[in-house]
SEKE-434084 format. One record per residue (C-alpha): residue number from 1; residue in three letters; x, y, z. Coordinates in steps of 0.25 Angstrom, whole numbers. Layout:
BEGIN
<NUM, ALA, <X, Y, Z>> ...
//
This chain:
BEGIN
<1, MET, <0, 0, 0>> <2, VAL, <11, 10, 3>> <3, ALA, <18, 7, -10>> <4, ARG, <5, 9, -18>> <5, PHE, <3, 22, -10>> <6, LEU, <17, 27, -13>> <7, PHE, <15, 24, -28>> <8, PHE, <2, 31, -28>> <9, LEU, <9, 44, -22>> <10, LEU, <20, 43, -33>> <11, VAL, <11, 42, -44>> <12, LEU, <2, 53, -39>> <13, SER, <14, 62, -37>> <14, THR, <19, 59, -51>> <15, GLN, <5, 63, -57>> <16, ILE, <5, 76, -48>> <17, GLY, <19, 80, -53>> <18, MET, <15, 77, -67>> <19, ALA, <3, 85, -66>> <20, GLN, <10, 97, -60>> <21, GLN, <21, 96, -70>> <22, GLY, <11, 95, -82>> <23, ALA, <14, 94, -97>> <24, ALA, <23, 105, -103>> <25, LEU, <14, 113, -112>> <26, PRO, <19, 116, -126>> <27, ALA, <20, 130, -132>> <28, PRO, <6, 134, -138>> <29, VAL, <4, 134, -153>> <30, ARG, <0, 148, -156>> <31, LEU, <-11, 150, -167>> <32, ASN, <-18, 163, -171>> <33, GLY, <-33, 160, -171>> <34, THR, <-35, 151, -183>> <35, LEU, <-27, 141, -192>> <36, GLU, <-35, 144, -205>> <37, GLY, <-26, 146, -217>> <38, THR, <-14, 140, -210>> <39, ALA, <-7, 126, -212>> <40, PRO, <-8, 115, -202>> <41, LEU, <0, 118, -190>> <42, THR, <8, 107, -184>> <43, ILE, <10, 110, -169>> <44, THR, <19, 98, -165>> <45, SER, <30, 107, -161>> <46, SER, <20, 113, -150>> <47, THR, <15, 100, -146>> <48, LEU, <19, 91, -135>> <49, PHE, <16, 76, -134>> <50, PHE, <16, 65, -123>> <51, ARG, <16, 50, -127>> <52, ASP, <8, 41, -118>> <53, ILE, <13, 27, -119>> <54, THR, <6, 21, -107>> <55, GLY, <-6, 16, -116>> <56, ASN, <-16, 22, -106>> <57, ASP, <-25, 34, -108>> <58, LEU, <-19, 43, -97>> <59, PRO, <-28, 54, -91>> <60, PHE, <-26, 68, -96>> <61, ALA, <-21, 73, -82>> <62, ALA, <-9, 63, -83>> <63, ILE, <-6, 67, -98>> <64, ARG, <-5, 82, -94>> <65, GLY, <6, 78, -84>> <66, GLN, <15, 70, -94>> <67, LEU, <27, 76, -101>> <68, PHE, <24, 81, -115>> <69, ARG, <35, 82, -125>> <70, PRO, <36, 89, -138>> <71, PHE, <29, 83, -150>> <72, ALA, <42, 82, -158>> <73, GLN, <48, 72, -148>> <74, LYS, <36, 62, -150>> <75, PRO, <42, 50, -157>> <76, PRO, <34, 42, -168>> <77, GLU, <26, 31, -161>> <78, HIS, <31, 20, -171>> <79, LEU, <45, 24, -166>> <80, LYS, <42, 22, -151>> <81, PRO, <33, 11, -148>> <82, SER, <24, 11, -136>> <83, PRO, <23, 0, -126>> <84, VAL, <7, 1, -127>> <85, SER, <-2, 0, -139>> <86, THR, <-8, 14, -138>> <87, ILE, <-2, 28, -136>> <88, ASN, <-7, 41, -132>> <89, THR, <0, 53, -137>> <90, TRP, <-3, 67, -130>> <91, LEU, <-1, 80, -137>> <92, LEU, <0, 93, -130>> <93, PHE, <-1, 107, -137>> <94, ARG, <-6, 121, -135>> <95, VAL, <-13, 130, -145>> <96, GLN, <-14, 145, -143>> <97, ASN, <-24, 154, -150>> <98, THR, <-18, 168, -152>> <99, HIS, <-29, 174, -159>> <100, PRO, <-37, 184, -150>> <101, ALA, <-51, 182, -156>> <102, GLN, <-52, 168, -163>> <103, THR, <-53, 154, -158>> <104, LEU, <-43, 144, -164>> <105, ASN, <-48, 131, -170>> <106, ALA, <-38, 121, -175>> <107, LEU, <-38, 106, -178>> <108, LEU, <-28, 97, -172>> <109, HIS, <-23, 85, -181>> <110, VAL, <-14, 75, -174>> <111, GLY, <-15, 64, -185>> <112, ARG, <-24, 52, -187>> <113, GLN, <-23, 46, -173>> <114, GLY, <-31, 36, -164>> <115, ARG, <-38, 45, -154>> <116, ILE, <-35, 60, -152>> <117, ARG, <-40, 67, -139>> <118, LEU, <-39, 82, -137>> <119, TYR, <-38, 88, -123>> <120, ASP, <-37, 102, -118>> <121, ALA, <-27, 106, -107>> <122, GLN, <-37, 102, -96>> <123, GLY, <-39, 88, -102>> <124, HIS, <-52, 90, -108>> <125, LEU, <-55, 81, -120>> <126, LEU, <-58, 91, -131>> <127, GLN, <-59, 81, -143>> <128, GLN, <-55, 67, -147>> <129, THR, <-55, 59, -160>> <130, GLY, <-53, 45, -164>> <131, VAL, <-60, 32, -159>> <132, TYR, <-63, 35, -144>> <133, GLN, <-64, 21, -140>> <134, HIS, <-49, 17, -144>> <135, PRO, <-38, 25, -151>> <136, PHE, <-35, 15, -161>> <137, ASN, <-43, 19, -173>> <138, LEU, <-37, 31, -180>> <139, THR, <-46, 43, -182>> <140, ASP, <-48, 51, -195>> <141, TRP, <-40, 64, -196>> <142, GLN, <-49, 71, -186>> <143, PRO, <-42, 84, -180>> <144, LEU, <-44, 90, -166>> <145, ARG, <-51, 103, -165>> <146, LEU, <-43, 114, -156>> <147, GLN, <-50, 127, -151>> <148, ILE, <-42, 138, -145>> <149, PRO, <-49, 151, -141>> <150, MET, <-43, 164, -144>> <151, GLY, <-30, 168, -137>> <152, GLN, <-30, 155, -129>> <153, THR, <-20, 143, -128>> <154, ARG, <-25, 129, -127>> <155, THR, <-18, 116, -123>> <156, PHE, <-22, 103, -130>> <157, TYR, <-18, 89, -127>> <158, VAL, <-21, 78, -138>> <159, GLN, <-21, 63, -135>> <160, VAL, <-18, 54, -146>> <161, THR, <-20, 39, -144>> <162, ASN, <-15, 29, -154>> <163, LEU, <-9, 16, -156>> <164, VAL, <6, 16, -155>> <165, ARG, <7, 12, -170>> <166, ALA, <1, 26, -174>> <167, VAL, <0, 28, -189>> <168, ASP, <-1, 43, -190>> <169, PRO, <9, 52, -184>> <170, LEU, <5, 61, -173>> <171, VAL, <4, 76, -178>> <172, VAL, <-1, 89, -171>> <173, ILE, <-7, 98, -182>> <174, LEU, <-17, 110, -181>> <175, HIS, <-26, 112, -192>> <176, THR, <-38, 120, -197>> <177, PRO, <-49, 113, -205>> <178, GLY, <-43, 119, -218>> <179, SER, <-28, 115, -215>> <180, LEU, <-33, 101, -210>> <181, ALA, <-40, 99, -224>> <182, GLY, <-27, 103, -231>> <183, TRP, <-19, 94, -222>> <184, PHE, <-28, 82, -226>> <185, ALA, <-27, 86, -241>> <186, GLN, <-12, 86, -240>> <187, HIS, <-12, 73, -233>> <188, SER, <-21, 67, -244>> <189, HIS, <-11, 72, -254>> <190, LEU, <1, 66, -247>> <191, THR, <-5, 53, -246>> <192, ARG, <-11, 52, -260>> <193, TRP, <0, 42, -265>> <194, LEU, <-1, 34, -252>> <195, PHE, <-16, 33, -255>> <196, LEU, <-13, 28, -270>> <197, GLY, <-3, 18, -265>> <198, LEU, <-12, 12, -254>> <199, VAL, <-24, 12, -264>> <200, GLY, <-15, 4, -274>> <201, ILE, <-11, -6, -263>> <202, ILE, <-26, -8, -259>> <203, ALA, <-30, -10, -274>> <204, GLY, <-19, -20, -277>> <205, LEU, <-22, -28, -264>> <206, LEU, <-37, -28, -267>> <207, ILE, <-34, -32, -282>> <208, MET, <-25, -44, -278>> <209, SER, <-35, -48, -267>> <210, LEU, <-47, -48, -277>> <211, PHE, <-39, -56, -287>> <212, ALA, <-35, -66, -277>> <213, PHE, <-49, -68, -272>> <214, SER, <-54, -70, -286>> <215, GLN, <-43, -81, -287>> <216, PHE, <-48, -87, -274>> <217, VAL, <-63, -87, -279>> <218, PHE, <-58, -95, -292>> <219, ASN, <-48, -104, -286>> <220, ARG, <-52, -106, -272>> <221, ASP, <-38, -105, -267>> <222, ARG, <-36, -100, -253>> <223, VAL, <-23, -94, -256>> <224, PHE, <-30, -83, -265>> <225, LEU, <-40, -81, -254>> <226, TYR, <-30, -78, -243>> <227, TYR, <-22, -69, -253>> <228, ALA, <-35, -61, -257>> <229, ILE, <-38, -59, -242>> <230, PHE, <-24, -55, -239>> <231, CYS, <-24, -45, -250>> <232, PHE, <-38, -39, -246>> <233, ILE, <-34, -37, -232>> <234, ALA, <-21, -31, -236>> <235, ALA, <-29, -21, -245>> <236, PHE, <-39, -18, -234>> <237, TYR, <-27, -15, -225>> <238, VAL, <-21, -5, -234>> <239, LEU, <-35, 1, -236>> <240, TRP, <-36, 2, -221>> <241, ASN, <-23, 9, -219>> <242, THR, <-26, 18, -232>> <243, ASN, <-39, 23, -226>> <244, PHE, <-32, 25, -212>> <245, ARG, <-20, 33, -218>> <246, LEU, <-27, 41, -229>> <247, GLY, <-40, 43, -222>> <248, LEU, <-49, 38, -234>> <249, GLY, <-61, 38, -225>> <250, LEU, <-64, 23, -227>> <251, PRO, <-73, 16, -216>> <252, LEU, <-62, 9, -209>> <253, GLN, <-57, 11, -195>> <254, MET, <-43, 14, -195>> <255, HIS, <-34, 7, -185>> <256, SER, <-21, 14, -181>> <257, THR, <-12, 1, -180>> <258, SER, <-14, -2, -195>> <259, ARG, <-15, -17, -190>> <260, ASN, <-29, -20, -196>> <261, PHE, <-29, -32, -205>> <262, THR, <-14, -34, -204>> <263, PHE, <-15, -47, -197>> <264, LEU, <-26, -52, -207>> <265, ILE, <-17, -48, -218>> <266, ALA, <-6, -57, -211>> <267, PHE, <-16, -68, -209>> <268, PHE, <-20, -70, -224>> <269, TYR, <-6, -67, -229>> <270, THR, <-1, -79, -221>> <271, LEU, <-13, -87, -226>> <272, PHE, <-10, -84, -240>> <273, LEU, <5, -87, -240>> <274, ALA, <3, -99, -232>> <275, HIS, <-7, -105, -241>> <276, PHE, <0, -100, -253>> <277, ILE, <13, -108, -250>> <278, GLN, <4, -120, -244>> <279, LEU, <11, -117, -231>> <280, PRO, <1, -126, -223>> <281, THR, <5, -138, -231>> <282, HIS, <20, -136, -233>> <283, PHE, <23, -129, -220>> <284, PRO, <13, -134, -209>> <285, ARG, <21, -129, -197>> <286, VAL, <23, -115, -202>> <287, TRP, <8, -115, -205>> <288, THR, <5, -119, -191>> <289, VAL, <13, -107, -186>> <290, LEU, <7, -98, -196>> <291, LYS, <-7, -102, -192>> <292, VAL, <-4, -98, -178>> <293, LEU, <1, -84, -183>> <294, LEU, <-12, -83, -191>> <295, ILE, <-20, -85, -179>> <296, VAL, <-12, -74, -172>> <297, CYS, <-15, -64, -184>> <298, LEU, <-30, -67, -183>> <299, ILE, <-29, -64, -168>> <300, GLN, <-21, -51, -170>> <301, GLU, <-31, -46, -181>> <302, THR, <-42, -49, -171>> <303, ILE, <-35, -40, -161>> <304, VAL, <-33, -29, -171>> <305, ALA, <-48, -30, -175>> <306, TYR, <-52, -29, -160>> <307, GLU, <-42, -18, -157>> <308, HIS, <-48, -10, -169>> <309, VAL, <-62, -10, -162>> <310, ASP, <-59, -10, -147>> <311, GLY, <-44, -5, -145>> <312, LEU, <-31, -11, -143>> <313, LEU, <-31, -25, -136>> <314, PHE, <-16, -24, -131>> <315, ARG, <-10, -13, -123>> <316, ALA, <5, -17, -126>> <317, ASN, <10, -11, -139>> <318, TRP, <20, -23, -142>> <319, VAL, <8, -31, -146>> <320, TYR, <5, -22, -157>> <321, ILE, <19, -19, -161>> <322, ARG, <22, -34, -162>> <323, GLN, <9, -38, -169>> <324, ASP, <15, -39, -182>> <325, ILE, <24, -50, -178>> <326, THR, <13, -60, -182>> <327, PHE, <13, -58, -197>> <328, LEU, <28, -55, -196>> <329, VAL, <30, -69, -192>> <330, MET, <20, -74, -201>> <331, GLY, <27, -67, -213>> <332, LEU, <40, -72, -209>> <333, ILE, <35, -87, -208>> <334, LEU, <29, -86, -222>> <335, PHE, <41, -80, -228>> <336, LEU, <50, -91, -222>> <337, THR, <40, -102, -226>> <338, LEU, <40, -96, -240>> <339, LEU, <55, -97, -241>> <340, ARG, <54, -112, -238>> <341, SER, <42, -114, -247>> <342, GLN, <43, -121, -260>> <343, SER, <31, -113, -266>> <344, PRO, <34, -108, -280>> <345, VAL, <27, -95, -277>> <346, ARG, <35, -92, -265>> <347, LYS, <44, -81, -272>> <348, TYR, <32, -73, -275>> <349, LEU, <28, -74, -260>> <350, LEU, <41, -71, -255>> <351, VAL, <42, -58, -263>> <352, GLY, <28, -54, -258>> <353, ILE, <32, -56, -244>> <354, GLY, <45, -48, -246>> <355, CYS, <37, -36, -252>> <356, LEU, <28, -36, -240>> <357, TRP, <39, -36, -230>> <358, THR, <48, -27, -238>> <359, ILE, <37, -16, -240>> <360, ALA, <27, -18, -229>> <361, TYR, <33, -24, -217>> <362, PHE, <46, -17, -218>> <363, SER, <39, -4, -215>> <364, MET, <29, -10, -206>> <365, PHE, <37, -17, -196>> <366, LEU, <49, -8, -196>> <367, ASP, <39, 4, -196>> <368, VAL, <48, 12, -206>> <369, ARG, <45, 27, -206>> <370, PHE, <52, 36, -217>> <371, GLU, <55, 50, -213>> <372, GLY, <60, 62, -221>> <373, MET, <52, 61, -233>> <374, SER, <40, 70, -240>> <375, ALA, <26, 70, -234>> <376, SER, <20, 62, -245>> <377, GLN, <32, 51, -245>> <378, ALA, <30, 50, -230>> <379, VAL, <15, 48, -231>> <380, PHE, <18, 37, -241>> <381, ILE, <30, 30, -235>> <382, ASN, <27, 30, -220>> <383, TYR, <14, 23, -222>> <384, ILE, <17, 9, -218>> <385, PRO, <3, 3, -222>> <386, PHE, <7, 7, -237>> <387, PHE, <19, -1, -237>> <388, PHE, <12, -13, -230>> <389, GLY, <1, -12, -241>> <390, LEU, <12, -11, -252>> <391, GLY, <19, -23, -247>> <392, MET, <6, -31, -246>> <393, LEU, <3, -27, -261>> <394, CYS, <17, -31, -266>> <395, GLU, <16, -44, -258>> <396, ASN, <2, -47, -263>> <397, PHE, <6, -45, -277>> <398, CYS, <18, -55, -275>> <399, PHE, <8, -64, -269>> <400, LEU, <-2, -63, -281>> <401, LEU, <10, -66, -290>> <402, ALA, <12, -78, -282>> <403, LEU, <-2, -82, -283>> <404, ALA, <-2, -80, -298>> <405, TYR, <11, -89, -299>> <406, ARG, <5, -99, -290>> <407, ASN, <-8, -100, -299>> <408, ARG, <2, -101, -311>> <409, LEU, <9, -113, -305>> <410, VAL, <-4, -119, -301>> <411, GLU, <-9, -118, -316>> <412, GLU, <4, -124, -321>> <413, GLU, <3, -135, -311>> <414, LYS, <-11, -137, -315>> <415, ASN, <-8, -137, -330>> <416, GLN, <4, -147, -328>> <417, MET, <-5, -156, -320>> <418, GLN, <-16, -155, -331>> <419, SER, <-6, -159, -341>> <420, GLN, <-1, -171, -333>> <421, TYR, <-15, -175, -330>> <422, THR, <-19, -174, -345>> <423, GLN, <-7, -183, -348>> <424, GLN, <-11, -193, -337>> <425, LEU, <-25, -193, -343>> <426, GLU, <-21, -196, -357>> <427, THR, <-12, -208, -352>> <428, GLU, <-23, -213, -343>> <429, LEU, <-33, -211, -355>> <430, GLN, <-25, -220, -364>> <431, ARG, <-24, -230, -353>> <432, ARG, <-38, -230, -350>> <433, THR, <-42, -231, -365>> <434, VAL, <-35, -244, -366>> <435, GLN, <-41, -249, -353>> <436, LEU, <-55, -244, -358>> <437, GLU, <-54, -251, -371>> <438, LYS, <-50, -264, -364>> <439, GLN, <-61, -263, -354>> <440, ASN, <-71, -259, -364>> <441, HIS, <-72, -273, -369>> <442, GLU, <-74, -278, -355>> <443, LEU, <-85, -268, -352>> <444, GLU, <-92, -271, -364>> <445, ALA, <-93, -286, -360>> <446, GLN, <-97, -282, -346>> <447, ARG, <-107, -273, -352>> <448, ILE, <-114, -284, -360>> <449, GLU, <-114, -293, -348>> <450, GLN, <-120, -282, -340>> <451, LEU, <-131, -279, -350>> <452, GLN, <-134, -294, -351>> <453, ALA, <-135, -294, -336>> <454, GLU, <-144, -282, -336>> <455, PHE, <-153, -288, -346>> <456, ASP, <-155, -301, -338>> <457, HIS, <-158, -292, -326>> <458, LYS, <-169, -284, -334>> <459, LEU, <-174, -297, -340>> <460, ALA, <-175, -303, -326>> <461, GLU, <-183, -291, -321>> <462, THR, <-192, -291, -333>> <463, GLU, <-195, -306, -330>> <464, MET, <-198, -304, -316>> <465, ALA, <-207, -292, -319>> <466, THR, <-214, -301, -329>> <467, LEU, <-216, -312, -319>> <468, ARG, <-222, -303, -309>> <469, SER, <-231, -297, -319>> <470, GLN, <-236, -312, -322>> <471, MET, <-237, -315, -307>> <472, ASN, <-246, -304, -303>> <473, PRO, <-257, -307, -313>> <474, HIS, <-257, -322, -309>> <475, PHE, <-258, -318, -294>> <476, ILE, <-269, -308, -297>> <477, PHE, <-276, -318, -305>> <478, ASN, <-277, -328, -294>> <479, CYS, <-282, -318, -284>> <480, LEU, <-293, -314, -294>> <481, ASN, <-298, -328, -295>> <482, SER, <-300, -327, -280>> <483, VAL, <-308, -314, -281>> <484, LYS, <-316, -320, -292>> <485, LEU, <-320, -332, -283>> <486, TYR, <-325, -323, -272>> <487, THR, <-333, -315, -283>> <488, LEU, <-339, -328, -289>> <489, GLN, <-343, -332, -275>> <490, ASN, <-350, -319, -272>> <491, ASP, <-342, -317, -259>> <492, THR, <-342, -302, -258>> <493, ASP, <-335, -300, -245>> <494, ARG, <-324, -310, -248>> <495, ALA, <-322, -304, -262>> <496, ALA, <-320, -290, -256>> <497, ASP, <-311, -295, -245>> <498, TYR, <-303, -303, -256>> <499, LEU, <-303, -291, -265>> <500, THR, <-297, -282, -254>> <501, LYS, <-286, -292, -251>> <502, PHE, <-284, -295, -266>> <503, ALA, <-282, -279, -268>> <504, ARG, <-272, -279, -258>> <505, LEU, <-265, -291, -263>> <506, ILE, <-265, -285, -278>> <507, ARG, <-259, -272, -272>> <508, LEU, <-248, -279, -265>> <509, VAL, <-245, -288, -277>> <510, LEU, <-244, -276, -287>> <511, GLU, <-235, -269, -277>> <512, ASN, <-226, -281, -275>> <513, SER, <-225, -285, -290>> <514, ARG, <-219, -271, -293>> <515, ALA, <-206, -274, -285>> <516, ASP, <-195, -284, -286>> <517, ARG, <-196, -286, -271>> <518, VAL, <-206, -283, -261>> <519, THR, <-206, -284, -246>> <520, LEU, <-210, -297, -239>> <521, ALA, <-221, -289, -232>> <522, ASN, <-228, -286, -245>> <523, GLU, <-226, -300, -250>> <524, LEU, <-232, -306, -238>> <525, GLU, <-244, -297, -238>> <526, ALA, <-247, -300, -252>> <527, LEU, <-246, -315, -249>> <528, GLN, <-255, -313, -237>> <529, LEU, <-266, -307, -245>> <530, TYR, <-264, -317, -256>> <531, MET, <-266, -329, -246>> <532, GLU, <-278, -322, -240>> <533, LEU, <-284, -321, -253>> <534, GLU, <-282, -336, -256>> <535, ALA, <-287, -340, -243>> <536, MET, <-300, -332, -245>> <537, ARG, <-301, -339, -259>> <538, PHE, <-299, -353, -253>> <539, LYS, <-310, -351, -242>> <540, GLN, <-299, -350, -231>> <541, LYS, <-294, -364, -235>> <542, VAL, <-280, -358, -236>> <543, GLN, <-273, -353, -223>> <544, PHE, <-260, -346, -223>> <545, MET, <-250, -340, -214>> <546, ILE, <-238, -331, -216>> <547, SER, <-227, -331, -206>> <548, VAL, <-214, -321, -207>> <549, ALA, <-202, -323, -198>> <550, PRO, <-201, -311, -188>> <551, ASP, <-187, -308, -193>> <552, ILE, <-191, -304, -207>> <553, ASP, <-195, -290, -210>> <554, THR, <-205, -291, -221>> <555, GLN, <-205, -276, -224>> <556, PHE, <-190, -276, -228>> <557, THR, <-189, -290, -234>> <558, THR, <-191, -291, -249>> <559, ILE, <-194, -302, -258>> <560, PRO, <-199, -304, -273>> <561, PRO, <-214, -301, -274>> <562, LEU, <-224, -312, -276>> <563, LEU, <-214, -323, -274>> <564, ILE, <-221, -330, -263>> <565, GLN, <-236, -329, -268>> <566, PRO, <-234, -339, -279>> <567, TYR, <-230, -350, -269>> <568, VAL, <-241, -346, -259>> <569, GLU, <-251, -347, -271>> <570, ASN, <-246, -360, -275>> <571, ALA, <-247, -366, -261>> <572, ILE, <-262, -361, -260>> <573, TRP, <-266, -366, -274>> <574, HIS, <-258, -379, -275>> <575, GLY, <-257, -383, -260>> <576, LEU, <-269, -378, -253>> <577, MET, <-280, -376, -263>> <578, HIS, <-281, -391, -265>> <579, LYS, <-282, -394, -251>> <580, PRO, <-297, -395, -246>> <581, GLU, <-295, -391, -232>> <582, GLY, <-285, -380, -236>> <583, GLY, <-272, -377, -230>> <584, THR, <-262, -367, -224>> <585, LEU, <-251, -359, -231>> <586, HIS, <-239, -354, -223>> <587, LEU, <-230, -343, -228>> <588, SER, <-217, -342, -219>> <589, VAL, <-206, -331, -221>> <590, GLN, <-193, -334, -214>> <591, HIS, <-179, -327, -214>> <592, PRO, <-169, -339, -213>> <593, SER, <-157, -329, -216>> <594, ASP, <-154, -315, -218>> <595, GLU, <-154, -316, -234>> <596, LEU, <-165, -326, -235>> <597, LEU, <-181, -325, -234>> <598, GLN, <-188, -339, -234>> <599, ILE, <-203, -340, -237>> <600, THR, <-210, -353, -234>> <601, ILE, <-224, -356, -240>> <602, THR, <-230, -368, -234>> <603, ASP, <-244, -374, -237>> <604, ASP, <-251, -387, -232>> <605, GLY, <-258, -390, -246>> <606, VAL, <-258, -402, -254>> <607, GLY, <-244, -401, -259>> <608, ARG, <-238, -400, -273>> <609, GLY, <-240, -414, -277>> <610, ARG, <-255, -414, -274>> <611, ALA, <-256, -401, -281>> <612, LEU, <-250, -407, -294>> <613, GLU, <-260, -419, -293>> <614, LEU, <-272, -410, -293>> <615, LYS, <-267, -402, -305>> <616, SER, <-275, -390, -301>> <617, LYS, <-277, -380, -312>> <618, SER, <-275, -368, -304>> <619, ALA, <-263, -373, -297>> <620, ASN, <-257, -377, -310>> <621, GLN, <-258, -364, -316>> <622, SER, <-253, -357, -303>> <623, LYS, <-241, -367, -303>> <624, SER, <-238, -365, -317>> <625, PHE, <-239, -350, -317>> <626, GLY, <-236, -344, -303>> <627, MET, <-225, -354, -298>> <628, LYS, <-218, -353, -312>> <629, MET, <-218, -338, -311>> <630, THR, <-213, -338, -297>> <631, SER, <-202, -348, -300>> <632, GLU, <-197, -339, -312>> <633, ARG, <-198, -326, -303>> <634, LEU, <-189, -333, -293>> <635, SER, <-179, -336, -304>> <636, LEU, <-179, -321, -309>> <637, ILE, <-178, -316, -294>> <638, ASN, <-166, -324, -292>> <639, ARG, <-160, -320, -305>> <640, HIS, <-163, -305, -303>> <641, PHE, <-159, -303, -289>> <642, ASP, <-148, -313, -289>> <643, THR, <-155, -321, -277>> <644, HIS, <-158, -335, -274>> <645, THR, <-173, -336, -271>> <646, ARG, <-177, -351, -269>> <647, VAL, <-190, -359, -268>> <648, ALA, <-192, -372, -262>> <649, ILE, <-205, -380, -262>> <650, ARG, <-207, -392, -253>> <651, ASP, <-219, -402, -252>> <652, LEU, <-224, -404, -238>> <653, LEU, <-228, -418, -233>> <654, GLY, <-237, -422, -221>> <655, PRO, <-234, -433, -211>> <656, ASP, <-240, -443, -220>> <657, GLY, <-231, -439, -231>> <658, GLN, <-243, -432, -239>> <659, PRO, <-241, -418, -245>> <660, ALA, <-244, -408, -235>> <661, GLY, <-241, -395, -242>> <662, THR, <-230, -387, -249>> <663, GLU, <-218, -378, -244>> <664, VAL, <-212, -367, -252>> <665, VAL, <-199, -360, -247>> <666, LEU, <-194, -347, -254>> <667, ASP, <-180, -343, -250>> <668, ILE, <-179, -328, -254>> <669, PRO, <-166, -320, -253>> <670, VAL, <-168, -306, -246>> 
//
């Protein structure tokens, strides 16, 4: 506590001593009422300055107690860097109006600076220009207005806040509105050649950018895209500085560090050169280092964009003094990589990089200033962004030549490959011609065999369709005989019931006969209706039963249509019709294996032997027509689908050795 108290007393005594000492006042500038008709008056010889390098905005009371020195002793900021990123330069001068009856009105011009504040001797703020939130965007040429009543002397303090990398020098000039307009006209006259040079650089960069972008649209080569973006950003960078330096009035916010877009330029510059010489493929380790530096460039550009809106992010000035190291290292890496590269266009790239370093970076990094020349020459020579733009223009022109030479090499390689490919095609064509002539005879023989096979296949399909068309009328004829019988017997109810079932059966038969294969469910439904109709016809003397194994899915299992019905019909007409007491027909569907469907038709009729003895006329007709057609169908089905459908017919005997019926077994592959 004692140490803190002693330190407080020491600081307080120092401040009191400084306040008592005060700043030494300069001799007043004596003016007689008005400046009209006179030339601009430079008052640097009567001006004192104080350079505040603390980086803080000290109160006016503290500034008044500082030691102000003559303006002539103020060194240029670029020759004496500051440890902080912002600097406040205070100017002190006095103006005396010697006119006894007229107020003196003058305009004070200190150059294009960041923020300018005008105070009177008591510390009252009289006027300020610039962006008030932060002093990092340079203002237009806005002078400060000074008013001195007649016969009085006024003391003025001017606070100029800037970044340490100031672009415009600090001046102290008194103007009238007329002399200020004349000064602007003189300034425009001095900078006319600089304007033409900068416009020429912008036009050249934009033309090369548009040309490269058109090549990218046609070729889809990313190298042209990176080059086009690089040229465009470089052109906009030069336009940015041209607007700042010459006051063109374009709607662009000017930043006094001249660092806008420089990191973006370095970013696309590196991408262009790296992909031009295929650095990611030939030098993967170098490309890894460059990718890290590219990320650093993006971070730096983000910081610049943030500072352009909200002020400086870092207080220490070394961050900004050393911020160019990133693309300096990137350029050195690319240069050394180019020396090691075997690319045929590297000479153009090396010349371009040499132009940039010689013309642009020499003046930028060394901060070269030329003295002792005429005003027009000084305006032209001492403007660093002009040399940077000129260096980029020369470099981009060399890069454009490299791109053109690269396209020529690609075209020559393409023509050479095309020629080699044509020769290979001719040789291959001759070889293939001999082979084709040899194979032509073989193919002709195979074609004849294939046509024969297709003909046989079509013939089999036609025969099957013909047999189906013959079978359907035969079956319908048998059914109509039953309808006729009920009609003759005048049994209306049975006839109606029979006709209803007959209609359903006809619909199923017509539907099934259109397809080569139908589902087992449809086929069994048709058989169910058929056997019901036959049972009605034979006065219920025919009993039937259909059983399907539970592991069979009747909705997905398919068989040829109307394949089972002839055997069912034969069992009824041959076996059961001649048995006085009637009989039973059992239809069983089994699945003995995954690839086989087994259908068993069993009747307890009179047997085949007894049927032959009776020589039934209807049975003979059915046997000679229906069974013959079914046998032919099975032969065609096996031939058409390359299957092995088999039929086995076995006579059943009773315990006494007499015929007890017939069993038909159909094995149908599925």
